[in-house]
C-alpha positions as CSV (number, residue, x, y, z in Angstrom):
1,X,1.3,-133.5,95.0
2,X,1.2,-137.3,95.2
3,X,3.7,-139.3,97.2
4,X,4.9,-142.7,96.1
5,X,4.5,-145.6,98.6
6,X,7.5,-146.6,100.5
7,X,9.5,-149.8,99.8
8,X,8.4,-151.2,103.2
9,X,4.8,-150.7,102.4
10,X,5.1,-152.3,99.0
11,X,7.1,-155.3,100.5
12,X,4.4,-155.7,103.2
13,X,1.6,-155.7,100.6
14,X,3.4,-158.3,98.4
15,X,4.2,-160.5,101.5
16,X,0.5,-160.4,102.5
17,X,-0.7,-161.2,99.0
18,X,1.7,-164.2,98.8
19,X,0.6,-165.5,102.2
20,X,-3.0,-165.3,101.2
21,X,-2.3,-167.2,98.0
22,X,-0.3,-169.9,99.8
23,X,-3.0,-170.4,102.4
24,X,-5.9,-170.6,100.0
25,X,-7.5,-174.0,99.8
26,X,-6.5,-176.1,96.8
27,X,-9.1,-176.8,94.1
28,X,-10.3,-180.4,93.9
29,X,-8.1,-182.2,91.5
30,X,-9.4,-184.1,88.5
31,X,-7.4,-187.2,87.5
32,X,-4.0,-187.1,89.2
33,X,-1.9,-188.2,86.2
34,X,-1.8,-187.0,82.6
35,X,0.4,-187.9,79.7
36,X,2.9,-185.4,78.2
37,X,0.9,-185.2,75.0
38,X,-2.3,-184.5,76.8
39,X,-0.7,-181.7,78.8
40,X,0.7,-180.0,75.6
41,X,-2.6,-180.6,73.7
42,X,-4.5,-179.0,76.5
43,X,-2.5,-175.8,76.2
44,X,-0.1,-176.4,79.1
45,X,3.7,-176.9,79.4
46,X,5.7,-179.4,81.3
47,X,7.6,-178.1,84.3
48,X,10.4,-180.4,85.6
49,X,11.5,-179.8,89.2
50,X,14.3,-181.4,91.2
51,X,13.2,-183.0,94.4
52,X,15.7,-184.7,96.7
53,X,17.5,-187.3,94.6
54,X,14.8,-187.4,91.9
55,X,12.5,-185.0,90.0
56,X,8.8,-184.4,89.4
57,X,7.0,-183.3,86.2
58,X,3.8,-181.2,86.4
59,X,1.6,-179.7,83.7
60,X,1.5,-175.9,84.1
61,X,-1.4,-174.0,82.5
62,X,-4.1,-175.2,80.2
63,X,-6.7,-177.8,80.9
64,X,-4.5,-180.1,83.0
65,X,-2.9,-177.3,85.2
66,X,-1.2,-178.8,88.3
67,X,-1.6,-182.5,87.3
68,X,1.3,-184.9,87.5
69,X,2.8,-185.8,84.1
70,X,3.6,-189.5,83.6
């Protein structure tokens, strides 16, 4: 008979995986800025995030993944 893993084991594994992903070195970025049209045309979507009293826009996915949208 097989036993299912405990919730603590699953939580520990997920935490370890998240830490490994966060500590991984970032890939070298291409151009830092991309236009909104370029982001969409490259297969990405624009993610708007609140930061302090302003906001940032980044391209998520596609050719320009992670680049700042201007």
